[in-house]
C-alpha positions as CSV (number, residue, x, y, z in Angstrom):
1,X,126.9,83.1,11.2
2,X,124.7,86.1,9.7
3,X,125.6,89.5,10.8
4,X,122.2,89.9,12.7
5,X,122.9,86.7,14.6
6,X,126.5,87.9,15.5
7,X,125.2,91.3,16.7
8,X,122.6,89.5,18.8
9,X,125.3,87.2,20.2
10,X,127.6,89.8,21.3
11,X,127.1,92.6,23.8
12,X,128.6,95.8,22.9
13,X,128.5,96.8,26.6
14,X,130.8,94.1,27.4
15,X,133.3,95.0,24.9
16,X,133.1,98.7,25.6
17,X,133.7,98.1,29.4
18,X,137.1,96.8,28.3
19,X,137.9,99.1,25.3
20,X,136.8,102.5,26.6
21,X,139.3,102.7,29.6
22,X,142.1,100.9,27.5
23,X,141.8,103.5,24.5
24,X,141.4,106.5,27.0
25,X,144.6,105.6,28.6
26,X,146.6,105.0,25.8
27,X,145.2,107.9,23.6
28,X,145.4,110.3,26.4
29,X,143.2,113.4,26.8
30,X,143.7,116.8,25.1
31,X,140.8,119.1,25.1
32,X,142.8,121.4,22.6
33,X,143.8,120.5,19.0
34,X,147.4,119.7,18.4
35,X,149.4,117.9,15.6
36,X,150.5,114.4,16.5
37,X,154.0,113.0,15.6
38,X,152.5,112.1,12.1
39,X,151.4,115.9,11.6
40,X,147.7,114.9,11.9
41,X,145.4,117.4,13.7
42,X,144.0,115.3,16.9
43,X,142.0,116.3,19.9
44,X,140.2,114.6,22.8
45,X,141.0,111.0,23.0
46,X,143.0,110.7,19.6
47,X,140.1,111.8,17.6
48,X,141.2,113.0,14.2
49,X,137.7,114.0,12.7
50,X,136.8,117.6,13.2
51,X,139.6,119.2,15.2
52,X,139.1,122.9,14.9
53,X,142.3,125.0,15.7
54,X,142.0,127.2,18.5
55,X,138.8,125.5,19.7
56,X,138.5,123.8,23.1
57,X,136.2,120.9,24.1
58,X,135.1,119.8,27.7
59,X,136.2,116.4,29.0
60,X,132.6,115.3,28.9
61,X,132.3,116.4,25.2
62,X,135.6,114.3,24.5
63,X,134.2,111.3,26.4
64,X,131.0,111.5,24.3
65,X,133.1,111.5,21.2
66,X,135.2,108.6,22.5
67,X,131.9,106.4,23.3
68,X,130.6,107.3,19.7
69,X,133.5,106.3,17.8
70,X,134.2,103.2,19.8
71,X,130.5,102.1,19.2
72,X,131.2,102.7,15.5
73,X,134.5,101.0,15.3
74,X,133.4,98.1,17.4
75,X,130.6,97.4,15.2
76,X,132.7,97.7,12.1
77,X,135.1,95.2,13.7
78,X,132.3,93.0,14.3
79,X,131.0,93.0,10.7
80,X,134.7,92.2,9.5
81,X,135.4,89.2,11.9
82,X,133.6,86.1,10.7
83,X,135.0,83.8,13.6
84,X,133.7,83.9,17.4
85,X,135.5,86.5,19.7
86,X,135.8,87.1,23.4
87,X,134.9,90.5,24.6
88,X,138.7,91.1,25.2
89,X,139.5,90.1,21.6
90,X,136.9,92.3,20.2
91,X,138.1,95.2,22.6
92,X,141.7,94.6,21.4
93,X,140.6,94.8,17.7
94,X,138.5,97.7,18.4
95,X,141.3,99.7,20.1
96,X,143.7,98.7,17.2
97,X,141.2,100.0,14.5
98,X,140.3,103.1,16.5
99,X,144.1,103.9,16.4
100,X,144.9,103.0,12.9
101,X,141.5,103.2,11.2
102,X,139.0,100.7,10.4
103,X,140.3,100.4,6.7
104,X,143.7,99.5,7.9
105,X,142.1,96.6,9.9
106,X,139.9,95.8,6.9
107,X,142.8,95.1,4.5
108,X,145.5,93.7,7.2
109,X,146.9,90.4,7.6
110,X,145.7,90.5,11.1
111,X,142.1,90.4,10.1
112,X,142.8,87.7,7.5
113,X,144.5,85.4,10.0
114,X,141.7,86.0,12.6
115,X,139.1,85.0,10.1
116,X,141.1,81.9,9.2
117,X,141.3,80.8,12.9
118,X,145.0,81.1,13.1
119,X,146.1,80.8,16.7
120,X,148.8,83.2,16.3
121,X,146.8,85.8,14.5
122,X,147.0,88.3,17.4
123,X,150.9,88.4,16.7
124,X,150.2,90.4,13.7
125,X,149.4,93.5,15.9
126,X,153.0,93.8,16.8
127,X,153.8,94.8,13.2
128,X,152.0,98.0,13.4
129,X,154.7,100.2,15.1
130,X,155.1,103.0,12.4
131,X,153.9,106.6,12.6
132,X,154.1,107.5,8.8
133,X,157.7,106.4,8.2
134,X,158.7,106.8,11.7
135,X,159.6,103.6,13.3
136,X,158.3,103.9,17.0
137,X,160.5,100.8,18.2
138,X,163.5,103.2,18.0
139,X,163.6,105.3,21.3
140,X,165.2,108.5,19.8
141,X,161.8,108.9,17.8
142,X,159.9,109.4,20.9
143,X,156.9,107.2,20.2
144,X,157.6,104.4,22.3
145,X,154.0,104.4,23.5
146,X,153.0,102.9,20.1
147,X,155.0,99.6,20.6
148,X,153.8,99.5,24.1
149,X,150.3,99.9,23.3
150,X,150.7,97.1,20.6
151,X,152.2,94.8,23.2
152,X,149.1,95.3,25.4
153,X,146.7,94.9,22.3
154,X,148.3,91.6,21.7
155,X,147.9,90.5,25.2
156,X,144.3,91.6,25.4
157,X,143.6,89.9,21.9
158,X,144.9,86.7,23.3
159,X,143.2,86.8,26.5
């Protein structure tokens, strides 16, 4: 199916209705920049492009940035997936790609297996539980939110 036909066949509104609250809850909101566990400057809903130390955004500005980024990432996922998807799968892959970056999804075994039609492809999401070299499955590393998010993304991907 051509890209034009895929875009016409899918409603980004349906995917965003699922992805936006999912990502917002899992990323959390910070209107001031901070360094995440990996040392990356971040603000709003996990946004890493453009944080300015000592600068504050409003919740409305952060929501606008989230919407803009989810549109961009969602369309990139649609371009990279050759097989039909439910809105739930599209939302899960968009959340995954929002969190890790579209290039991680582009080169992933997850994407390859989805495009091959592997029924267990979504299980690949569970492999992505590291922040840098920190294993978030180890409780003392204080990043258990990552494996918990991956479990939820996998369930959403399979629904």
